[in-house]
N, C-alpha and C positions, 0 to 999 in steps of 0.2 A: 504493499499503498504506500500510496508519494506523500509525504506530507507535504501539510499548505505553503511549509518552508523552502522544498526542493523544485516544488509545483511553480511558488514565484519566480524562482531561481531559473526554472528553464525557458517559461515565458518572458523572462529578463533577457536572453540568451537568446532565443531565437529572435525577439523585436532587434537585438541588435546586430544579428547575421541578415534578417531584409535590408536592413537601414544601409549597412555595407554592401549588402548586392547593388542594391539601389541608385549609392551612391559610384561604383565601381563600373555602374552600367549605365548612369547617366550620361558618361562624354562621348559612347559612342552613337546613343541615341541623337547626342546635339550635333555629332559628325554627320550624320545622314540624312537630318533635315536640313541642316547646311548646305549640304551637296546638292538636295532635291530644290528647294528654293529659286526663283527665276533671279538674276542677277540682280534688279529694282530693288528687290525684295532682302536682300542679304542683310542690309545697314540699317533696316526699319526699327524702330524704337519704339513701342517696347518691341520684343522680337516674338515671332509665332513659335510657339512650340511644337506645337500640333501638324501632324503630317496633313495633308487635304487633297485627294485622292478626288478629281475630279475626272 
């Protein structure tokens, strides 16, 4: 049986791992979005973070 302290420790570890994965994948996502934007929108402020497929 898992105690509440062990469970909360596991939850904290999984949250930290998920945040780490998101931070690791973010530059690759940004690179793909930047590569697919038209040249006029590359320097747009604020930048568009989502890919729009037409």
